[in-house]
KOLDOKE-825941 format. One line per field, with one value per residue (C-alpha): residue number from 1; x, y negated, z negated. Coordinates in Angstrom, 1 decimal, m for minus. Layout:
<pts>
n <- c(NUM  ...)
xx <- c(X  ...)
yy <- c(Y  ...)
zz <- c(Z  ...)
</pts>
This chain:
<pts>
n <- c(1  2  3  4  5  6  7  8  9  10  11  12  13  14  15  16  17  18  19  20  21  22  23  24  25  26  27  28  29  30  31  32  33  34  35  36  37  38  39  40  41  42  43  44  45  46  47  48  49  50  51  52  53  54  55  56  57  58  59  60  61  62  63  64  65  66  67  68  69  70  71  72  73  74  75  76  77  78  79  80  81  82  83  84  85  86  87  88  89  90  91  92  93  94  95  96  97  98  99  100  101  102  103  104  105  106  107  108  109  110  111  112  113  114  115  116  117  118  119  120  121  122  123  124  125  126  127  128  129  130  131  132  133  134  135  136  137  138  139  140  141  142  143  144  145  146  147  148  149  150  151  152  153  154  155  156  157  158  159  160  161  162  163  164  165  166  167  168  169  170  171  172  173  174  175  176  177  178  179  180  181  182  183  184  185  186  187  188  189  190  191  192  193  194  195  196  197  198  199  200  201  202  203  204  205  206  207  208  209  210  211  212  213  214  215  216  217  218  219  220  221  222  223  224  225  226  227  228  229  230  231  232  233  234  235  236  237  238  239  240  241  242  243  244  245  246  247  248  249  250  251  252  253  254  255  256  257  258  259  260  261  262  263  264  265  266  267  268  269  270  271  272  273  274  275  276  277  278  279  280  281  282  283  284  285  286  287  288  289  290  291  292  293  294  295  296  297  298  299  300  301  302  303  304  305  306  307  308  309  310  311  312  313  314  315  316  317  318  319  320  321  322  323  324  325  326  327  328  329  330  331  332  333  334  335  336  337  338  339  340  341  342  343  344  345  346  347  348  349  350  351  352  353  354  355  356  357  358  359  360  361  362  363  364  365  366  367  368  369  370  371  372  373  374  375  376  377  378  379  380  381  382  383  384  385  386  387  388  389  390  391  392  393  394  395  396  397  398  399  400  401  402  403  404  405  406  407  408  409  410  411  412  413  414  415  416  417  418  419  420  421  422  423  424  425  426  427  428  429  430  431  432  433  434  435  436  437  438  439  440  441  442  443  444  445  446  447  448  449  450  451  452  453  454  455  456  457  458  459  460  461  462  463  464  465  466  467  468  469  470  471  472  473  474  475  476  477  478  479  480  481  482  483  484  485  486  487  488  489  490  491  492  493  494  495  496  497  498  499  500  501  502  503  504  505  506  507  508  509  510  511  512  513  514  515  516  517  518  519  520  521  522  523  524  525  526  527  528  529  530  531  532  533  534  535  536  537  538  539  540  541  542  543  544  545  546  547  548  549  550  551  552  553  554  555  556  557  558  559  560  561  562  563  564  565  566  567  568  569  570  571  572  573  574  575  576  577  578  579  580  581  582  583  584  585  586  587  588  589  590  591  592  593  594  595  596  597  598  599  600  601  602  603  604  605  606  607  608  609  610  611  612  613  614  615  616  617  618  619  620  621  622  623  624  625  626  627  628  629  630  631  632  633  634  635  636  637  638  639  640  641  642  643  644  645  646  647  648  649  650  651  652  653  654  655  656  657  658  659  660  661  662  663  664  665  666  667  668  669  670  671  672  673  674  675  676  677  678  679  680  681  682  683  684  685  686  687  688  689  690  691  692  693  694  695  696  697  698  699  700  701  702  703  704)
xx <- c(0.6  3.5  3.0  6.0  4.5  1.2  3.1  5.4  2.5  0.0  2.5  3.6  0.7  m0.4  2.9  2.2  m1.6  m0.3  1.9  m0.5  m3.2  m0.9  m0.3  m3.7  m4.3  m1.8  m3.0  m6.0  m4.8  m5.6  m7.8  m11.3  m11.8  m13.6  m10.5  m8.0  m6.0  m5.2  m8.6  m8.1  m4.9  m6.4  m9.0  m6.4  m4.1  m7.2  m8.4  m5.3  m4.6  m8.3  m7.4  m4.3  m6.1  m8.6  m6.2  m4.3  m7.3  m8.0  m5.4  m5.5  m8.9  m8.2  m9.1  m11.1  m14.3  m15.9  m19.0  m16.2  m14.2  m17.0  m17.9  m14.4  m12.7  m15.9  m16.0  m12.5  m12.1  m15.0  m13.3  m10.4  m12.3  m14.2  m11.3  m9.4  m11.7  m11.9  m8.3  m8.5  m11.0  m9.6  m6.4  m7.7  m9.4  m6.0  m4.4  m6.9  m6.4  m2.9  m3.7  m6.1  m4.2  m6.4  m8.5  m11.5  m14.7  m16.4  m19.9  m18.3  m19.2  m22.6  m22.2  m20.1  m20.9  m20.4  m17.5  m15.6  m16.4  m14.5  m11.6  m11.9  m10.3  m13.3  m11.0  m12.2  m15.8  m14.9  m13.3  m16.2  m18.5  m15.9  m15.4  m19.7  m19.9  m17.2  m18.8  m21.6  m20.1  m18.2  m21.7  m23.2  m20.0  m20.6  m23.9  m23.5  m19.6  m19.4  m15.4  m14.6  m16.1  m14.9  m14.7  m15.7  m12.1  m13.3  m10.8  m10.7  m10.9  m11.1  m14.0  m15.1  m15.4  m12.7  m10.4  m13.2  m12.6  m8.8  m9.8  m11.7  m9.6  m6.9  m8.3  m8.7  m5.1  m4.6  m7.0  m5.1  m1.9  m3.1  m4.6  m1.2  1.0  m1.3  m1.3  2.6  3.2  0.7  3.1  6.4  8.9  9.3  5.7  5.5  8.0  6.6  3.1  4.6  6.5  2.7  2.3  5.5  5.1  2.5  4.4  6.8  4.3  3.8  7.2  7.8  4.8  6.0  9.0  7.2  3.6  1.4  2.6  0.4  2.7  0.0  m1.6  1.9  3.2  m0.6  0.5  4.3  2.3  0.0  3.0  5.2  2.5  2.3  6.2  6.8  4.0  5.8  9.0  7.2  5.6  1.9  0.6  m1.4  m3.7  m6.9  m6.6  m9.7  m11.1  m10.2  m7.9  m4.4  m2.8  1.0  3.1  2.5  4.3  5.3  2.9  3.5  0.7  0.8  m1.5  m2.7  m3.9  m7.3  m6.6  m4.7  m7.3  m9.5  m5.9  m4.9  m8.4  m8.2  m4.8  m5.9  m8.7  m6.3  m3.6  m6.2  m7.9  m4.4  m3.4  m6.6  m6.3  m2.6  m3.8  m6.7  m4.7  m1.8  m4.1  m6.2  m2.6  m1.3  m4.9  m4.9  m1.9  m2.0  m5.7  m9.3  m10.3  m13.5  m16.3  m16.4  m19.3  m21.7  m23.2  m25.9  m26.8  m30.4  m30.1  m26.1  m25.3  m23.8  m22.0  m21.0  m23.5  m21.4  m24.1  m23.1  m19.7  m18.8  m20.3  m19.6  m19.7  m19.7  m20.9  m19.9  m17.4  m19.3  m16.4  m14.8  m17.3  m17.4  m19.1  m16.9  m16.0  m15.9  m19.6  m21.7  m24.2  m21.6  m20.4  m17.0  m16.6  m14.9  m16.4  m15.2  m15.4  m14.7  m15.1  m15.9  m14.5  m16.2  m15.4  m13.3  m11.6  m11.6  m9.6  m10.7  m7.9  m9.8  m12.8  m14.9  m17.1  m19.3  m21.9  m24.7  m23.5  m24.8  m23.8  m21.9  m20.1  m16.0  m12.9  m10.3  m6.9  m6.3  m8.0  m6.5  m6.7  m8.2  m8.3  m10.9  m12.9  m16.1  m18.6  m21.8  m22.9  m21.3  m18.2  m16.0  m13.4  m11.1  m8.5  m5.0  m3.4  0.7  1.8  m0.9  0.5  m2.3  m0.5  1.7  1.6  2.1  m0.6  m0.8  m1.7  m5.0  m6.2  m8.5  m7.6  m10.5  m12.2  m10.3  m11.2  m10.1  m10.6  m10.9  m11.7  m11.6  m12.5  m15.7  m17.8  m21.7  m24.7  m25.5  m28.6  m26.5  m26.8  m24.2  m26.4  m29.7  m27.9  m27.3  m23.8  m22.6  m19.5  m18.1  m15.3  m13.2  m11.3  m9.5  m10.8  m7.9  m9.3  m6.2  m7.5  m10.8  m11.4  m13.9  m11.6  m8.8  m10.7  m11.7  m8.3  m6.8  m9.4  m8.4  m4.8  m5.3  m7.5  m4.7  m2.2  m4.5  m5.1  m1.1  m0.3  m3.4  m1.9  1.9  0.7  m1.2  1.2  3.7  1.9  1.0  5.0  5.4  2.6  4.5  7.9  6.1  4.6  8.0  9.4  6.7  7.0  11.0  10.3  8.2  10.5  13.0  11.2  10.2  14.1  15.1  12.2  13.1  16.5  15.2  13.6  16.8  19.0  15.8  15.9  20.0  19.5  16.8  19.1  22.0  19.7  16.1  13.5  13.5  17.1  17.3  14.9  16.3  19.6  18.1  16.6  19.8  23.0  25.0  24.0  25.0  22.4  22.4  18.8  18.8  15.9  15.1  14.6  16.1  16.9  20.3  21.3  24.7  25.4  28.4  29.6  31.2  35.3  34.8  38.6  38.9  36.5  37.8  40.9  40.0  38.3  38.9  38.0  35.5  34.1  33.6  32.4  30.2  29.1  28.5  26.3  24.2  23.6  23.4  20.6  18.8  19.0  17.9  15.1  13.8  14.9  12.7  10.0  10.0  10.8  14.1  16.6  19.5  22.7  25.5  27.7  31.4  33.4  30.9  29.2  25.9  24.4  20.9  18.2  14.6  12.7  13.9  11.4  11.3  8.7  10.5  7.0  7.6  7.2  10.8  12.1  9.1  10.5  14.0  13.5  11.2  13.6  16.6  14.6  14.3  17.6  18.6  16.0  17.8  20.8  19.6  18.0  21.2  23.3  20.7  21.7  25.3  28.5  30.1  27.9  27.3  26.4  26.0  25.9  23.6  23.3  20.6  20.3  17.5  18.5  19.0  21.4  22.3  21.6  22.7  25.0  28.1  30.9  30.7  31.5  30.1  27.3  26.6  23.8  25.1  24.1  26.5  26.3  26.3  23.4  25.4  28.3  27.0  24.6  28.0  29.2  26.0  27.3  30.5  30.0  27.1  26.2  26.7  22.5  21.4  20.2  21.8  20.4  20.5  18.2  16.8  15.6  13.9  11.6  10.4  9.7  9.2  5.1  5.7  9.1  10.8  14.2  16.9  18.5  20.3  23.9  26.6  29.4  32.1  31.3  33.8  33.3  30.0  31.0  29.2  25.8  23.1  21.8  19.8  19.5  15.8)
yy <- c(m108.4  m109.6  m109.2  m107.5  m104.9  m104.7  m103.5  m101.0  m99.7  m99.3  m97.1  m95.2  m94.0  m94.0  m91.9  m89.6  m88.9  m88.1  m84.8  m84.2  m84.1  m82.1  m79.4  m79.0  m78.7  m76.2  m73.8  m74.2  m73.3  m70.2  m69.0  m69.5  m71.3  m68.0  m65.7  m68.3  m66.5  m69.8  m71.7  m73.2  m74.9  m76.6  m78.3  m79.6  m81.2  m82.6  m84.1  m85.6  m86.8  m88.7  m89.8  m91.5  m92.9  m94.3  m95.9  m97.3  m99.0  m100.5  m102.2  m103.8  m104.8  m106.5  m109.9  m109.7  m111.8  m111.1  m108.1  m105.6  m106.1  m106.1  m102.7  m101.0  m102.2  m100.9  m97.5  m97.0  m97.7  m94.8  m91.9  m92.6  m91.5  m89.0  m87.8  m87.5  m85.7  m83.0  m82.6  m81.4  m79.5  m77.8  m77.4  m75.5  m73.4  m72.7  m71.6  m69.8  m67.8  m67.2  m65.7  m63.5  m62.4  m62.4  m64.8  m66.1  m66.7  m70.2  m68.0  m67.6  m70.9  m69.9  m67.2  m68.8  m66.2  m62.7  m64.7  m65.3  m61.3  m60.9  m62.5  m65.8  m68.5  m70.9  m73.9  m73.7  m74.3  m76.9  m79.0  m78.4  m80.2  m83.0  m83.5  m84.1  m86.4  m88.2  m87.8  m89.4  m92.2  m93.3  m93.5  m95.5  m97.8  m98.5  m100.5  m101.5  m102.3  m99.2  m98.5  m101.4  m105.1  m107.1  m111.1  m113.4  m113.0  m109.2  m108.7  m105.4  m106.1  m102.9  m103.0  m102.7  m98.3  m98.5  m96.4  m94.2  m93.1  m92.7  m90.2  m88.0  m88.6  m87.1  m84.8  m81.6  m82.8  m81.5  m78.7  m77.2  m77.2  m75.9  m73.0  m73.0  m72.5  m69.9  m67.7  m68.1  m64.4  m63.2  m65.3  m64.8  m67.2  m68.6  m69.4  m70.8  m73.1  m74.3  m75.0  m76.5  m79.3  m80.6  m81.9  m83.4  m85.6  m87.7  m88.3  m89.3  m92.2  m93.3  m94.2  m95.9  m98.3  m99.6  m100.5  m101.5  m103.0  m102.7  m100.3  m97.0  m94.6  m92.2  m91.6  m91.0  m88.5  m86.7  m86.7  m85.4  m82.6  m81.3  m82.1  m79.8  m77.2  m76.1  m76.2  m74.4  m71.7  m71.3  m70.3  m68.0  m65.9  m67.1  m68.1  m64.8  m64.9  m62.3  m60.6  m60.3  m57.2  m59.0  m56.0  m56.6  m59.5  m61.1  m60.0  m62.4  m63.3  m61.0  m61.0  m60.2  m58.7  m58.8  m56.2  m58.1  m55.7  m55.4  m56.3  m59.8  m60.4  m62.9  m65.0  m65.5  m67.0  m69.0  m69.9  m70.9  m72.8  m74.9  m75.6  m77.0  m79.5  m80.7  m81.3  m82.7  m85.1  m86.0  m87.0  m89.2  m91.1  m91.5  m93.0  m95.1  m96.5  m97.3  m99.5  m100.9  m102.1  m103.3  m104.8  m104.4  m106.8  m107.6  m109.0  m113.2  m113.9  m117.3  m118.6  m121.4  m123.3  m125.2  m126.5  m127.2  m126.3  m128.8  m126.2  m122.7  m119.8  m116.7  m114.3  m115.5  m113.8  m117.2  m120.7  m123.8  m127.2  m131.0  m134.0  m137.3  m138.2  m140.5  m142.8  m143.2  m145.5  m148.9  m151.0  m151.1  m154.8  m154.8  m153.2  m154.1  m151.4  m148.7  m147.3  m145.8  m142.6  m140.1  m136.4  m133.1  m130.1  m126.8  m122.9  m120.8  m117.0  m114.9  m111.5  m109.6  m107.6  m109.6  m112.5  m115.2  m115.5  m118.0  m120.5  m122.9  m125.7  m127.9  m129.8  m132.7  m136.5  m139.4  m141.1  m143.6  m142.0  m142.0  m140.2  m141.6  m140.4  m138.9  m135.8  m132.9  m129.0  m128.8  m130.3  m132.8  m134.2  m135.6  m134.3  m133.6  m135.6  m133.1  m133.0  m130.4  m128.6  m125.9  m124.1  m125.9  m123.0  m122.8  m125.8  m128.1  m131.5  m131.1  m127.6  m129.3  m126.5  m123.3  m121.5  m118.8  m121.6  m122.2  m118.5  m118.0  m114.9  m113.6  m114.7  m118.2  m121.5  m124.0  m127.9  m129.9  m133.1  m136.4  m140.1  m140.8  m144.1  m143.2  m145.2  m146.2  m144.0  m140.5  m137.7  m134.8  m132.8  m132.8  m131.5  m128.2  m126.7  m123.9  m122.3  m119.0  m117.3  m114.3  m111.8  m109.0  m106.5  m105.5  m102.7  m102.0  m105.2  m103.6  m101.7  m99.0  m98.2  m98.1  m95.8  m93.6  m93.4  m92.7  m89.6  m88.7  m88.6  m86.8  m83.9  m83.9  m83.4  m80.7  m79.2  m79.3  m77.7  m74.9  m74.2  m74.0  m71.7  m69.5  m69.4  m68.4  m65.9  m64.5  m64.3  m62.6  m60.2  m59.7  m59.0  m56.5  m55.0  m54.3  m53.5  m50.8  m50.0  m49.4  m47.4  m45.1  m44.9  m44.2  m41.8  m40.2  m40.0  m38.5  m35.9  m35.1  m34.6  m32.6  m30.5  m30.3  m29.1  m26.8  m25.2  m24.9  m23.3  m21.0  m19.6  m18.8  m17.6  m16.0  m18.2  m16.9  m17.0  m20.3  m22.0  m20.3  m21.4  m24.8  m25.0  m23.5  m24.4  m23.5  m20.1  m16.6  m15.5  m11.4  m9.2  m4.8  m3.6  m0.3  0.5  m1.7  m0.2  m1.7  m1.9  m1.8  m2.3  m3.5  m3.0  0.0  m0.2  m4.0  m4.5  m3.6  m5.6  m8.5  m8.3  m8.5  m11.7  m15.3  m16.7  m19.2  m16.0  m14.0  m16.7  m16.8  m13.1  m12.9  m16.0  m14.7  m11.3  m12.2  m15.1  m12.7  m10.1  m13.3  m14.2  m11.0  m10.5  m13.2  m11.7  m8.4  m10.2  m8.6  m10.5  m11.0  m10.8  m11.8  m11.0  m10.1  m9.9  m7.9  m6.3  m7.2  m6.6  m6.6  m5.3  m5.0  m4.3  m6.9  m6.5  m5.4  m2.6  1.3  1.7  m0.6  m0.7  m1.9  1.5  1.5  m2.1  m1.6  1.8  m0.6  m3.8  m0.9  0.4  m3.6  m4.7  m1.4  m3.1  m6.6  m5.1  m3.5  m7.1  m8.7  m5.8  m7.1  m10.7  m9.8  m8.3  m7.1  m4.0  m3.3  m0.7  m0.7  1.7  2.0  2.5  3.2  3.8  3.4  3.2  0.9  m2.2  m5.2  m8.2  m11.9  m15.0  m15.6  m18.0  m22.3  m22.9  m22.0  m19.7  m16.6  m14.2  m10.4  m7.0  m4.3  m0.8  2.7  2.0  m0.5  1.5  4.7  2.7  1.4  4.9  6.1  3.3  4.3  7.4  7.4  7.4  5.0  3.6  5.9  5.4  7.5  7.6  9.1  11.5  8.8  7.0  9.9  11.1  7.5  7.4  10.6  9.9  7.8  8.6  11.9  12.8  15.5  17.9  17.3  17.0  17.1  14.2  13.5  10.2  8.6  9.1  11.0  14.2  15.9  14.2  15.5  12.7  12.1  10.6  9.2)
zz <- c(30.8  33.9  37.3  37.7  34.5  36.4  39.3  37.9  36.6  39.2  41.3  38.7  38.2  42.2  42.5  39.5  40.6  44.0  42.8  40.4  43.7  45.8  42.6  42.6  46.3  46.7  43.7  45.6  49.4  51.0  48.3  47.0  43.4  41.9  43.4  41.9  39.0  37.7  38.6  35.0  35.5  39.2  37.1  34.8  37.9  39.5  36.4  35.5  38.7  38.6  35.2  36.6  39.3  37.8  35.4  38.2  39.6  36.5  36.3  39.8  39.2  35.9  36.1  39.4  38.6  41.9  42.3  43.3  40.7  37.9  39.0  40.0  36.4  34.2  36.5  36.4  33.0  32.7  34.6  32.5  28.9  31.2  32.6  29.1  27.8  30.4  30.6  26.7  27.3  30.2  28.3  25.4  28.1  29.7  26.6  25.9  28.7  27.3  23.9  25.4  28.2  30.8  33.1  31.6  33.0  32.0  30.9  27.6  26.4  26.9  24.1  21.4  19.1  21.6  22.5  19.1  18.4  21.5  19.7  22.2  19.6  17.7  18.3  22.1  21.2  18.9  21.9  23.7  21.3  20.4  24.4  24.4  21.7  23.1  26.7  25.5  23.2  26.5  28.4  25.8  25.4  29.4  28.4  24.4  24.5  21.9  22.5  24.5  25.8  29.1  28.9  31.6  33.3  33.8  31.3  29.0  25.6  22.5  20.6  17.1  17.2  19.4  17.1  17.0  21.0  19.8  17.6  19.5  22.3  19.7  17.7  20.5  21.7  17.8  17.7  20.4  19.4  16.2  18.1  19.9  17.1  15.3  18.2  18.8  18.4  20.8  23.3  25.0  23.7  27.3  27.8  23.7  24.6  28.1  26.6  23.5  25.4  27.1  23.8  22.8  26.1  24.1  20.7  23.2  24.9  21.5  20.5  23.6  23.2  20.3  22.1  25.4  25.4  28.0  30.7  30.5  28.8  26.9  31.0  32.4  29.7  30.3  34.1  33.0  31.2  34.0  36.7  33.6  33.8  37.1  37.4  34.3  36.0  38.8  37.0  34.6  37.7  36.0  39.2  40.0  42.6  42.9  45.9  48.3  46.5  43.5  42.0  43.0  41.0  41.6  38.2  35.4  32.3  30.0  26.8  23.3  21.1  17.0  14.9  12.0  9.2  8.0  4.5  5.3  7.9  5.8  4.4  8.0  8.8  6.0  6.5  10.2  8.8  6.2  9.1  11.6  8.9  7.6  11.3  12.5  9.1  9.7  13.3  12.0  9.0  11.5  14.0  11.4  9.6  13.3  13.8  10.7  11.0  14.2  13.9  15.9  18.5  17.8  20.8  20.6  18.6  19.3  16.1  16.9  13.6  13.9  10.6  9.7  6.4  3.9  1.6  2.5  2.5  1.2  2.3  6.3  7.5  9.0  7.5  9.6  7.8  9.6  7.4  7.6  4.6  1.9  0.6  4.4  6.8  8.1  10.8  13.7  14.2  18.4  18.2  15.3  16.7  15.8  12.8  12.3  9.8  9.1  9.8  7.7  8.6  7.1  8.8  5.7  5.9  4.3  6.0  3.5  6.0  9.5  10.3  12.5  15.2  17.7  17.6  19.0  17.7  19.1  17.9  19.5  19.7  20.9  24.8  23.2  20.9  20.7  18.7  17.4  19.0  15.2  14.7  12.7  13.4  16.0  20.1  19.8  23.6  24.0  27.3  27.8  24.6  22.8  20.4  21.2  18.7  19.9  18.1  18.6  20.9  22.0  23.9  22.9  21.2  18.4  17.2  14.7  12.1  14.3  15.7  13.1  10.7  12.3  12.2  9.0  6.7  4.9  2.2  3.3  4.2  7.7  7.2  10.4  11.0  13.2  13.3  15.3  16.3  16.3  16.2  12.8  12.5  13.4  10.9  11.7  9.3  11.5  15.1  16.5  15.7  18.3  16.9  18.9  17.4  17.8  15.2  14.5  11.6  9.4  7.5  5.4  3.5  2.8  m0.4  1.0  3.8  1.6  m0.5  2.1  3.7  0.2  0.0  3.5  2.0  m0.6  1.5  3.6  0.7  m1.1  2.7  3.0  0.0  0.6  4.1  2.8  0.4  2.2  4.7  2.0  1.2  4.3  5.8  2.1  2.9  6.1  4.5  2.2  5.3  7.2  3.8  3.6  7.1  6.7  3.6  5.7  8.6  6.5  4.3  7.8  8.9  5.2  5.6  9.1  8.0  4.8  7.3  9.5  6.6  5.5  8.7  8.9  5.3  6.5  9.5  6.9  3.8  3.2  2.2  m1.2  m1.7  0.0  m2.3  m5.5  m4.5  m3.8  m7.5  m9.2  m7.0  m10.0  m10.8  m9.0  m7.0  m6.4  m6.7  m6.2  m3.5  m4.4  m0.4  2.3  5.9  7.4  10.8  12.5  16.5  18.2  21.7  22.9  24.3  23.3  22.7  26.4  27.9  25.7  27.4  30.4  29.7  28.5  25.5  26.5  28.6  25.8  23.2  26.3  26.7  23.0  22.4  25.4  23.8  20.2  20.8  22.5  19.6  17.0  19.0  18.7  14.9  14.2  16.1  14.6  11.4  10.4  8.2  10.3  8.1  9.8  13.0  12.8  16.1  18.0  15.2  14.5  11.1  10.2  7.6  6.7  3.9  1.2  m1.1  m5.3  m3.5  m3.4  m0.5  2.7  6.5  6.9  8.3  10.7  11.8  11.7  14.5  16.4  16.4  17.4  20.7  21.4  21.0  23.7  25.9  25.7  26.4  29.5  30.5  29.8  32.3  35.5  35.1  34.0  36.1  32.9  32.0  28.3  25.9  22.4  19.8  16.5  13.2  11.0  7.2  4.4  0.3  m2.7  m2.5  m3.6  m2.1  m2.8  m2.0  m4.5  m4.4  m4.6  m1.1  2.4  1.0  2.9  2.3  2.2  0.8  m0.6  m1.7  m0.3  1.9  3.7  4.0  5.2  7.7  9.3  9.3  11.1  14.0  14.2  14.8  17.1  20.9  23.6  23.4  21.0  18.2  15.4  11.8  8.4  7.2  4.1  7.8  9.5  6.4  6.2  10.1  11.1  11.1  13.9  15.5  17.0  16.1  17.5  15.6  13.1  13.1  10.4  9.9  7.2  5.9  3.3  0.1  0.9  2.1  4.8  5.8  7.9  10.8  13.5  16.9  17.9)
</pts>
């Protein structure tokens, strides 16, 4: 990493960390933490700030070999991992509060089963477990180099199980993302989009890492995500705070709720399970593929070989041989006590998935030994009674084939050698060999890993297919429910319209006639009734009265009075037949029985009409009087014609009743002898008078 990149990284981390701490302090200002409306967001801001600050310190002290640098680098990286896991948990808790539409108490974590029964998403407890496992492994890694290690220069390196830390870090985020998608209908659109944006920033950082490696894009994205949560919460008025009595809250965002029907609840649960599994597997496969393509740097290893090998031992991961060439040796002409020989060394990489990227070889040699200046495949030197061979690096004059040539791929070998002058009795196979090497694990070259990855991919395809299928079924069920709801609503509307039509029809026709007309609309409906009591009434002097009023005033007056008559007719069980101008016509006893109480009810109704007129006069400037005529006898009633149906009655009984009204006296009830005979047991009448009825001759009539 260049000094410029390091400076920019530290500056960016400190800058964003400052704002995260500032927003956290703002959220706490003036309120106790337990009374704070969004204390979960406070934890998100503070832990994000600590994570960025720790990462900045790790960048600053990385490579510092002093005691302070040694501890600061390790503590800083430890806090980066711990804070990352903590942010994942509190973010999950924060989203759960939106889903439940209330501030949650952390005590729900102590009773998972009861909490889930009350609607707390199970995702919260899964994330809690993953974060706890991640925390334990981080502590273990501090002492065992489980996730990462530091070399002699105090530089950070990823260890064998670093991908596991990546998986444990990304799984909580994926689970929270899944929970957010599954409960999207419970959130307002602006709240859902705001939370969703938090998860898009790490994806953007992954793309930036591929373009520019070395800058802490991932942690910076978490910092921007935390700040986004704060500012979007302010915009959504979501930062409600409890007052001192913990009762009043500042208005929060509007939440949407969705009721899930009982019959589809199990299917929704299954769909949520497959969604979570599919997204988790997708995230794991993505991490494994990226790690596999890039490789995993393994810690440097040192092999001390007391008894050197003369040939490869395939049971060893790495085997090194170094021996004298039996055909190429001679006596040193300048020093007869020494012998010159070609010494051949071979590095055997017996590992199936690991590339040896760097290596060092060292073997004991006598003090008066020397090396010919023309060795191959290595940088050779003599010091401290040992022959040291290093892999050629970029810039070394021995690097004639390119640095990648000296990397030892799986199940391959690399030979090196030199011409060395040593005493005659020197035997390399009797000397101690120290071989130090660094390697990179390439999981994709391992058959078992490929099988495991293929199985994961198959399960991912199956879970995705089931998820899509279940989702489709749920959408179909939702559409069916919507359709059923629409049909029910339309049915209710039709029922209401039918009821209105029937009510309107019943206002025009008697109930029995309306049913018969509905059943047989084309037929002529007419029935004979043996004993019906008919009433006629009209307003005395109506022509003169209406001449002194406007048409609107006349209509208003008639409507008010006839409405009173209609209400009384409904109460008394009287059938209103029709109104003709100022005349009101009604009947009672429209039954097939000859003996009925229609006459009694009609007399009572007529007396009530007189009371209604008197009540009308008390509140009106115009004082009215009416004449009433009543007759009883047989008649025909029914509906005739094809359009604008009207229920009507015909016969001498009707005509005589009309004559009783026209020959009556104001505010008196004028009846025929037939009506008197049916009601005289209950009502008293005046002496009879005789009138000439057209077509009937002289008739005796009476006044009530």
